[in-house]
C-alpha positions as CSV (number, residue, x, y, z in Angstrom):
1,M,22.4,-3.3,4.8
2,T,22.4,-6.4,7.1
3,N,19.9,-4.8,9.5
4,S,17.6,-3.7,6.6
5,R,14.1,-5.0,6.5
6,I,11.5,-5.6,3.8
7,V,7.9,-4.9,4.7
8,L,5.2,-7.0,2.9
9,L,1.7,-5.6,2.6
10,L,-0.5,-8.7,2.9
11,S,-4.1,-9.3,2.3
12,G,-6.4,-8.9,5.4
13,G,-4.7,-5.6,6.4
14,K,-1.6,-7.3,7.8
15,L,2.1,-6.6,7.4
16,G,5.0,-9.1,7.4
17,T,8.6,-8.2,7.8
18,I,11.7,-10.0,6.7
19,K,15.3,-9.1,7.6
20,V,17.4,-8.9,4.5
21,E,20.0,-11.1,6.1
22,D,17.5,-13.8,6.7
23,I,16.7,-14.2,3.0
24,K,18.4,-17.3,1.7
25,E,20.1,-17.5,-1.6
26,N,17.6,-19.9,-3.2
27,I,14.4,-19.0,-1.2
28,F,13.0,-15.5,-1.6
29,L,10.3,-15.6,1.0
30,P,9.9,-17.7,4.2
31,A,7.2,-20.3,4.0
32,K,5.1,-18.3,6.5
33,F,4.1,-15.8,3.8
34,D,1.7,-17.1,1.3
35,Q,3.0,-15.4,-1.9
36,N,-0.6,-15.2,-3.3
37,N,-1.4,-12.8,-0.4
38,I,1.4,-10.4,-1.0
39,L,0.0,-7.1,-2.3
40,G,3.1,-4.9,-2.2
41,M,6.6,-4.5,-0.8
42,L,8.4,-1.6,0.9
43,T,12.1,-1.3,1.7
44,E,14.0,1.1,3.9
45,N,16.1,2.4,1.0
46,G,13.2,2.6,-1.4
47,S,10.4,5.2,-1.9
48,D,9.3,8.0,0.4
49,E,5.6,7.3,0.3
50,V,3.2,4.5,-0.5
51,I,-0.3,5.0,-2.0
52,L,-2.9,2.5,-1.0
53,G,-6.2,2.1,-3.0
54,F,-9.2,0.2,-1.6
55,N,-12.2,-1.5,-3.2
56,S,-14.4,1.1,-1.4
57,G,-12.9,3.9,-3.6
58,H,-10.6,5.4,-1.0
59,L,-7.0,6.3,-1.7
60,A,-4.5,6.9,1.2
61,K,-0.9,8.2,1.0
62,I,1.3,7.2,3.9
63,A,5.0,7.8,4.6
64,T,7.0,4.6,4.0
65,N,8.9,5.1,7.2
66,N,5.6,4.8,9.1
67,F,5.6,1.1,8.0
68,I,9.3,0.6,8.5
69,I,10.0,2.2,11.9
70,N,6.6,2.5,13.7
71,R,6.2,-0.8,15.7
72,K,2.5,-0.3,16.2
73,I,1.8,0.1,12.5
74,T,4.1,-2.8,11.7
75,N,2.3,-5.1,14.2
76,N,-1.2,-4.0,13.2
77,G,-1.0,-3.4,9.5
78,Y,-3.1,-0.9,7.6
79,Y,-6.7,0.1,7.2
80,S,-8.6,-3.1,6.5
81,D,-12.4,-2.2,6.5
82,S,-12.2,-2.5,2.7
83,E,-9.9,-4.8,0.7
84,L,-6.7,-3.4,-0.7
85,N,-6.4,-3.5,-4.5
86,F,-3.7,-1.0,-5.4
87,V,-0.2,-0.4,-4.0
88,K,2.2,2.2,-5.5
89,T,5.4,3.4,-4.0
90,L,6.7,6.8,-5.0
91,N,9.1,9.6,-4.2
92,V,7.8,12.8,-2.7
93,N,9.0,14.9,-5.7
94,L,7.4,12.7,-8.3
95,A,3.8,13.7,-9.3
96,L,1.9,10.9,-11.0
97,S,-1.7,10.8,-12.2
98,I,-4.0,8.0,-11.0
99,K,-7.2,7.0,-12.7
100,A,-10.0,5.6,-10.6
101,T,-12.7,3.5,-12.3
102,A,-16.0,2.2,-10.8
103,G,-18.4,0.7,-13.2
104,N,-18.6,3.1,-16.2
105,K,-17.4,6.1,-14.2
106,E,-13.8,7.4,-14.3
107,M,-11.9,10.2,-12.6
108,T,-8.3,11.3,-12.6
109,L,-6.3,12.9,-9.9
110,K,-2.6,13.7,-9.2
111,T,-0.7,12.1,-6.3
112,I,0.2,15.5,-5.0
113,E,-3.6,16.2,-4.4
114,I,-3.7,13.3,-1.8
115,N,-2.8,14.5,1.7
116,Q,-0.4,12.3,3.5
117,K,-2.0,10.4,6.5
118,K,-0.2,9.7,9.7
119,S,-2.3,6.7,10.9
120,R,-2.7,3.2,9.6
121,F,-6.4,3.5,10.2
122,S,-6.7,6.3,7.6
123,K,-9.1,5.8,4.8
124,G,-7.6,8.7,2.9
125,I,-9.7,10.5,0.3
126,M,-12.8,9.2,-1.4
127,T,-12.5,8.9,-5.2
128,L,-15.5,7.1,-6.8
129,K,-17.9,5.2,-4.6
130,P,-18.8,1.9,-6.1
131,K,-22.4,0.7,-6.5
132,N,-23.8,-2.7,-5.7
133,D,-21.2,-5.4,-6.3
134,E,-18.7,-3.1,-8.1
135,I,-15.3,-2.2,-6.8
136,T,-13.2,0.8,-7.5
137,T,-9.9,0.1,-9.3
138,F,-6.9,2.3,-9.7
139,E,-4.1,2.6,-12.2
140,I,-1.2,5.0,-13.0
141,I,-1.6,6.9,-16.2
């Protein structure tokens, strides 16, 4: 476990990584990571996939290993043309329902209906397109 890493999904489409052995007993995160900007965490021994939801109404499902072992993705982060507002890690065999809401519109879809993307630039699938100053939010139901 000493070589294990934790990947932090940060605001602005960036990723941060921390080696587990570098985490001190009384300090959880190094000072270089503003804790208010941490949107999600991935671990090498955790889930198989991560679902990312964006204000624009897009949902993307990406293999967790792409964030952990792919240096290009780790250096450059994830799709950032729209702000990330939802992060959910899950196992491949687990089917969950996600509710998307934009204004007074709602839709529900299952995680197995979202195709896994191979690229950090992936927008994924469009759910509900927000109007004007609205954003699309997501929740597990």
